[in-house]
C-alpha positions as CSV (number, residue, x, y, z in Angstrom):
1,X,65.3,372.8,66.8
2,X,68.7,371.1,67.0
3,X,70.3,373.7,64.8
4,X,72.9,371.5,63.0
5,X,70.2,369.0,61.8
6,X,67.7,371.8,61.0
7,X,70.3,373.7,59.0
8,X,71.4,370.7,57.0
9,X,67.8,369.5,56.4
10,X,66.7,372.9,55.1
11,X,69.7,373.4,52.8
12,X,69.1,370.0,51.2
13,X,65.3,370.2,51.0
14,X,63.4,370.4,47.8
15,X,59.8,370.0,46.8
16,X,60.8,367.0,44.6
17,X,62.3,365.2,47.7
18,X,59.1,365.9,49.7
19,X,57.0,364.4,47.0
20,X,59.2,361.3,46.8
21,X,58.9,361.0,50.6
22,X,55.1,361.1,50.4
23,X,55.1,358.5,47.7
24,X,57.3,356.1,49.7
25,X,55.2,356.8,52.9
26,X,51.9,355.9,51.1
27,X,53.2,352.9,49.2
28,X,50.9,349.9,49.6
29,X,48.2,351.9,51.5
30,X,45.1,353.9,50.5
31,X,45.7,357.7,50.2
32,X,46.5,359.4,53.4
33,X,43.7,362.0,54.0
34,X,45.6,364.4,56.3
35,X,48.6,366.6,55.6
36,X,52.0,365.2,56.5
37,X,54.5,367.9,57.0
38,X,57.6,368.4,54.8
39,X,60.0,367.9,57.7
40,X,60.5,366.0,60.9
41,X,61.2,367.9,64.1
42,X,64.7,367.7,65.7
43,X,64.1,367.7,69.5
44,X,66.9,368.9,71.7
45,X,67.8,366.8,74.8
46,X,67.0,369.6,77.2
47,X,63.5,370.0,75.9
48,X,62.9,366.3,75.8
49,X,63.9,366.0,79.5
50,X,61.3,368.7,80.4
51,X,58.7,366.8,78.4
52,X,59.5,363.6,80.2
53,X,59.3,365.4,83.6
54,X,56.0,366.9,82.6
55,X,54.7,363.4,81.6
56,X,55.8,361.9,84.9
57,X,53.9,364.6,86.9
58,X,50.7,363.6,85.0
59,X,51.3,359.9,85.6
60,X,51.8,360.6,89.3
61,X,48.2,362.0,89.4
62,X,46.9,359.0,87.4
63,X,48.6,356.6,89.8
64,X,47.0,358.2,92.9
65,X,44.7,355.7,94.8
66,X,41.8,358.2,94.6
67,X,42.1,358.8,90.8
68,X,39.0,356.8,89.9
69,X,37.0,358.6,92.6
70,X,38.3,362.0,91.3
71,X,37.2,361.2,87.7
72,X,34.0,359.2,88.3
73,X,31.8,362.1,87.1
74,X,33.8,362.2,83.9
75,X,32.0,359.2,82.4
76,X,28.6,360.1,81.0
77,X,26.0,357.7,82.5
78,X,24.8,356.7,79.1
79,X,28.3,355.5,78.0
80,X,29.4,353.7,81.1
81,X,30.9,350.3,80.1
82,X,31.2,347.5,82.7
83,X,34.2,345.5,83.8
84,X,36.7,348.4,83.8
85,X,40.3,347.4,84.4
86,X,42.8,349.1,86.7
87,X,44.6,351.3,84.3
88,X,44.6,352.3,80.6
89,X,46.8,350.7,78.1
90,X,47.6,353.9,76.3
91,X,48.5,357.4,77.5
92,X,49.0,360.4,75.2
93,X,49.9,363.9,76.4
94,X,49.9,366.9,74.0
95,X,52.3,369.8,74.8
96,X,52.5,373.1,73.1
97,X,56.1,374.3,72.9
98,X,56.5,377.8,74.4
99,X,59.2,379.9,76.1
100,X,59.4,380.5,79.8
101,X,60.2,383.8,81.6
102,X,63.9,383.0,81.2
103,X,63.5,382.6,77.4
104,X,64.0,378.8,77.6
105,X,61.9,376.4,75.6
106,X,59.3,374.7,77.8
107,X,56.2,372.4,77.3
108,X,52.7,373.4,78.3
109,X,50.0,370.7,78.5
110,X,47.2,371.2,75.9
111,X,45.3,367.9,76.1
112,X,45.6,364.4,77.4
113,X,44.0,361.1,76.5
114,X,43.7,357.6,77.9
115,X,43.0,356.4,74.4
116,X,45.1,355.1,71.4
117,X,46.8,357.4,69.0
118,X,48.7,356.7,65.8
119,X,50.9,354.1,67.4
120,X,51.5,352.2,64.2
121,X,51.8,355.1,61.8
122,X,54.3,357.1,63.9
123,X,56.9,354.3,63.7
124,X,56.5,354.1,59.9
125,X,56.6,357.8,59.6
126,X,59.9,358.1,61.5
127,X,61.5,355.4,59.5
128,X,60.3,356.9,56.2
129,X,61.6,360.4,57.0
130,X,65.0,358.9,57.9
131,X,65.2,356.8,54.8
132,X,63.8,359.2,52.2
133,X,65.9,362.2,53.4
134,X,69.0,360.1,54.2
135,X,69.0,361.5,57.8
136,X,71.8,360.5,60.3
137,X,71.5,357.1,61.9
138,X,71.7,358.5,65.4
139,X,68.3,360.2,65.0
140,X,65.3,358.2,66.2
141,X,61.6,358.7,66.8
142,X,61.8,356.3,69.7
143,X,62.4,357.1,73.4
144,X,63.9,355.4,76.4
145,X,66.1,353.0,74.5
146,X,63.4,351.6,72.3
147,X,64.0,350.8,68.6
148,X,61.6,349.5,66.0
149,X,62.0,345.9,67.0
150,X,61.5,346.4,70.8
151,X,58.7,348.9,70.2
152,X,56.7,346.6,67.9
153,X,57.3,343.7,70.4
154,X,55.8,345.9,73.2
155,X,52.9,347.0,71.0
156,X,52.2,343.3,70.3
157,X,52.3,342.5,74.0
158,X,49.8,345.3,74.8
159,X,47.4,344.8,71.9
160,X,47.6,341.0,71.1
161,X,48.9,339.6,74.4
162,X,48.7,335.8,74.6
163,X,45.9,335.6,71.9
164,X,46.2,334.7,68.3
165,X,46.1,337.7,66.0
166,X,42.9,336.6,64.4
167,X,41.2,336.7,67.8
168,X,42.0,340.4,68.1
169,X,40.4,343.2,66.1
170,X,41.0,346.9,65.8
171,X,37.4,348.3,65.8
172,X,36.0,351.7,64.8
173,X,32.5,352.7,63.5
174,X,33.5,352.6,59.9
175,X,37.1,351.5,60.2
176,X,38.4,351.6,56.6
177,X,37.1,355.0,55.9
178,X,38.3,356.8,59.1
179,X,40.7,359.7,58.7
180,X,43.2,357.8,60.7
181,X,42.8,354.6,58.8
182,X,46.4,354.7,57.6
183,X,47.3,353.9,61.2
184,X,44.9,350.9,61.2
185,X,46.6,349.5,58.1
186,X,50.1,350.0,59.4
187,X,49.1,348.4,62.8
188,X,47.7,345.4,60.9
189,X,50.9,345.1,58.9
190,X,52.9,345.0,62.2
191,X,50.6,342.8,64.2
192,X,48.4,340.8,61.8
193,X,45.2,341.7,63.6
194,X,41.8,342.2,61.9
195,X,40.4,345.6,61.1
196,X,36.6,345.6,61.7
197,X,33.8,348.1,61.6
198,X,31.3,347.9,64.4
199,X,28.7,346.2,62.2
200,X,31.2,343.5,61.2
201,X,30.9,342.1,64.7
202,X,28.0,340.1,66.0
203,X,27.0,338.6,69.4
204,X,26.0,335.2,70.5
205,X,25.3,335.1,74.2
206,X,28.1,337.1,75.8
207,X,30.6,336.2,73.1
208,X,31.5,338.3,70.1
209,X,32.3,337.0,66.6
210,X,33.1,338.1,63.1
211,X,32.9,336.2,59.8
212,X,35.9,335.0,57.9
213,X,34.5,333.5,54.7
214,X,32.1,330.7,56.0
215,X,33.7,330.7,59.4
216,X,32.6,332.5,62.5
217,X,35.7,333.6,64.4
218,X,35.4,334.4,68.1
219,X,37.0,337.6,69.3
220,X,38.9,337.7,72.5
221,X,40.1,341.3,72.4
222,X,39.0,344.5,70.9
223,X,41.6,347.2,70.2
224,X,39.1,350.0,70.6
225,X,39.3,353.0,68.3
226,X,35.6,353.8,68.6
227,X,34.7,357.1,70.3
228,X,31.2,356.6,71.6
229,X,30.3,360.3,71.6
230,X,30.7,360.3,67.8
231,X,27.9,357.8,67.4
232,X,25.5,359.2,69.9
233,X,22.9,359.6,67.1
234,X,23.7,356.2,65.6
235,X,23.0,353.8,68.4
236,X,20.8,351.8,66.1
237,X,24.1,350.4,64.9
238,X,24.3,348.5,68.2
239,X,21.2,346.5,67.2
240,X,23.0,345.4,64.1
241,X,26.2,344.5,66.0
242,X,26.4,344.5,69.8
243,X,26.0,347.1,72.6
244,X,29.4,347.7,74.4
245,X,27.5,348.8,77.5
246,X,26.2,345.3,78.2
247,X,28.0,342.5,80.0
248,X,30.3,340.8,77.4
249,X,33.0,338.2,77.4
250,X,35.6,340.5,75.7
251,X,38.8,342.2,76.7
252,X,39.0,345.9,75.9
253,X,42.4,347.4,74.8
254,X,41.9,349.9,76.2
255,X,38.7,350.0,78.2
256,X,36.3,352.7,76.9
257,X,35.9,354.4,80.3
258,X,39.5,355.6,80.2
259,X,38.7,357.8,77.2
260,X,36.6,360.0,79.6
261,X,38.7,359.6,82.8
262,X,42.0,360.8,81.2
263,X,40.9,363.8,79.1
264,X,40.5,367.5,79.4
265,X,38.4,366.5,82.5
266,X,41.6,365.6,84.3
267,X,43.4,368.9,83.7
268,X,41.9,371.0,86.5
269,X,43.4,368.5,89.0
270,X,46.9,369.2,87.7
271,X,48.8,372.0,89.5
272,X,52.3,372.1,88.0
273,X,54.3,374.6,85.9
274,X,53.7,372.5,82.9
275,X,49.9,372.9,83.0
276,X,48.1,376.2,82.2
277,X,45.6,377.4,84.8
278,X,42.4,375.3,84.1
279,X,39.1,375.4,85.9
280,X,35.7,373.7,85.5
281,X,33.3,376.3,84.2
282,X,30.7,375.4,86.8
283,X,33.3,376.2,89.6
284,X,34.2,379.6,88.2
285,X,33.3,382.2,90.8
286,X,34.1,385.3,88.9
287,X,34.9,385.9,85.2
288,X,38.6,386.8,84.8
289,X,39.2,390.5,84.1
290,X,41.7,389.4,81.4
291,X,39.3,387.0,79.7
292,X,41.1,387.6,76.4
293,X,43.9,385.4,77.8
294,X,41.7,382.4,78.1
295,X,40.1,379.8,75.9
296,X,36.8,378.0,76.5
297,X,36.8,374.2,75.8
298,X,34.1,371.5,75.8
299,X,35.3,368.6,77.8
300,X,34.4,365.9,75.3
301,X,35.4,366.8,71.8
302,X,38.1,365.9,69.3
303,X,40.4,367.9,67.1
304,X,39.6,371.3,68.6
305,X,35.9,371.1,67.8
306,X,33.8,373.6,69.8
307,X,36.8,375.5,71.2
308,X,36.3,379.2,71.6
309,X,39.5,381.2,71.3
310,X,38.2,384.8,71.6
311,X,36.0,384.3,74.7
312,X,33.5,387.0,75.7
313,X,31.5,387.1,79.0
314,X,28.3,386.4,77.1
315,X,29.8,383.2,75.7
316,X,30.3,381.9,79.3
317,X,26.7,382.9,80.2
318,X,25.3,381.1,77.2
319,X,26.8,377.7,78.2
320,X,23.9,375.5,79.2
321,X,26.0,372.7,80.8
322,X,28.9,374.5,82.4
323,X,30.0,371.2,84.2
324,X,31.0,370.0,80.7
325,X,33.3,372.9,79.9
326,X,36.6,374.2,81.1
327,X,38.1,377.7,81.0
328,X,41.9,377.5,80.4
329,X,44.6,380.1,80.2
330,X,45.9,380.5,76.7
331,X,49.2,379.0,75.8
332,X,51.5,381.2,73.7
333,X,53.2,378.9,71.2
334,X,56.7,379.8,70.2
335,X,57.5,379.5,66.4
336,X,60.5,377.2,67.1
337,X,60.8,375.2,63.9
338,X,62.6,377.2,61.2
339,X,61.0,376.6,57.8
340,X,62.4,378.2,54.6
341,X,60.0,381.1,55.0
342,X,59.9,381.6,58.8
343,X,59.1,380.1,62.2
344,X,56.4,377.4,62.7
345,X,54.6,376.6,65.9
346,X,54.8,373.1,67.4
347,X,53.0,370.6,69.5
348,X,54.6,367.3,70.7
349,X,52.6,364.3,71.8
350,X,54.2,361.9,74.2
351,X,52.9,358.3,73.6
352,X,53.1,355.7,76.3
353,X,52.2,352.0,76.3
354,X,51.1,350.5,79.6
355,X,51.2,346.7,79.7
356,X,49.1,344.9,82.3
357,X,51.0,344.5,85.6
358,X,53.8,346.8,84.5
359,X,54.7,350.5,84.5
360,X,53.8,353.0,81.7
361,X,56.6,353.1,79.1
362,X,57.2,356.3,77.1
363,X,58.0,354.8,73.6
364,X,57.4,357.2,70.8
365,X,56.1,360.6,69.9
366,X,53.9,362.5,67.5
367,X,54.4,366.2,66.5
368,X,52.2,368.7,64.7
369,X,53.4,371.9,63.1
370,X,51.2,374.9,62.6
371,X,51.0,378.4,61.2
372,X,47.3,378.8,61.8
373,X,45.4,380.1,64.8
374,X,45.2,376.6,66.2
375,X,47.2,373.4,65.9
376,X,45.3,370.9,63.8
377,X,44.9,370.0,60.1
378,X,41.6,371.9,59.6
379,X,43.2,375.2,60.8
380,X,46.3,374.9,58.5
381,X,45.0,373.7,55.2
382,X,46.2,376.7,53.2
383,X,49.9,376.5,54.5
384,X,53.0,374.5,53.7
385,X,55.5,373.2,56.3
386,X,52.5,372.3,58.6
387,X,50.7,369.1,59.5
388,X,51.5,365.8,61.1
389,X,55.1,364.8,61.7
390,X,57.4,363.2,64.3
391,X,60.1,364.3,66.6
392,X,63.6,362.8,66.1
393,X,65.9,362.6,69.0
394,X,69.7,362.1,68.9
395,X,70.5,358.9,70.6
C-alpha cells in the first residue's frame, strides 16, 4: 500500500524467490501447515495512525471500572476459572481495511481477543521477509519504537517474568500438532520455555508438575494456548492431567477467563466509527429490512466457524440460543494490496503485550490477505497471493 515499496517488490518478485523465502522461514522447524503469503504488506503511516486510534478506543472500554461487570455473562459457567487477575496479558484486535465515504482507507473492527496470537512467529516472519527479499532497512514489523531485542525482552517479561524458563510452559491440548505449533517452537527458541500438551502435566495437591527425564519439575506459570471450548467433549483429559477450573497454585499467562471477556461478546458495547453496528441477537427487536447487509456470528468460535454470510430471516428464527450470537453489519473490504494479477483484500491484527502493573503496549502486527469470500486460510486455499503475512512500517 506504500506504492514505492509495493512497486519495487512486485517488479522484483519471482516464484523462485518465494520458494527460497519459505525454505528459510521453515528452517529448523516442522512443516508450517498454513499458507504464508508471497508478500508482506507495506502499511502507510496515515492508516497506521487510524489503526492505533481504533485500538485505543477499544482499550478505553476495557479499562472502564465496570468492564468486568459488563462482561460477566460472557464466561460460560462450566468454564469459569478461579483467581482471575485484573487484566489480560495479551490483546489482539482484527481490522478489515475498507474505504470510508471520502474514499480514504479506514479500519473496521472484525474480531478481538484477550488471548495470545502468533507473538513469536510474527517476529520471525518479519525478519525473514526482510532478509529473503532484501527489503529496505527502514521497514519494520514492530511498532512504537520496538525492535527485535526490546520486543523479545518484553515478551520474556510478560511470559516468563521472574521465574526460570523451565518453570514456565506453553500449554495446549496436543501442543506439537496444533496448526499454530510453528509459533510455539519459535517462542521456545526465543524464551527457552517448555512446550507441553495438557496430559504432560500432573497435579500433586494444588501444585502442577511435568517430568523431565526422572525429575518432576514444578510449574509456576502456564502460557495458556488451550481454548476450553475446543475440548468440551474431551474433559476426560482433565482426569489424566488436572482440571483448570479447580483451585491451583499456578499463574496463568493469560488467565483463561479473558478469552471470553474480550471477544465478539465485547463488540456490541463499542460505539465508534471503527466498529460496524453490532447487536446481541437476543436483543434484536426487529429484523433489519436490509438483512443482506449483515452477517450472523456465534460468539464463541474460532477462524470463522459457524459464521453465516448470506443471512435469511429463517436463519435468525432457527437460532436456539440467541444470547450466544451477534448480528453485525457487513464490512466491505477494499482490495488494497496490488498483486501481479489484481487487488487483494486485507485484515490487520494489532498485537499488544500488557505486563503486570503497566500499560498495554502495541508491539507488532499480523496481516492476512484474501481473495475469497472471507478472510482465513480455509476460504482461500485455491488462490495465490493470499494467507498469513505481516505489515511492515517505514520507521
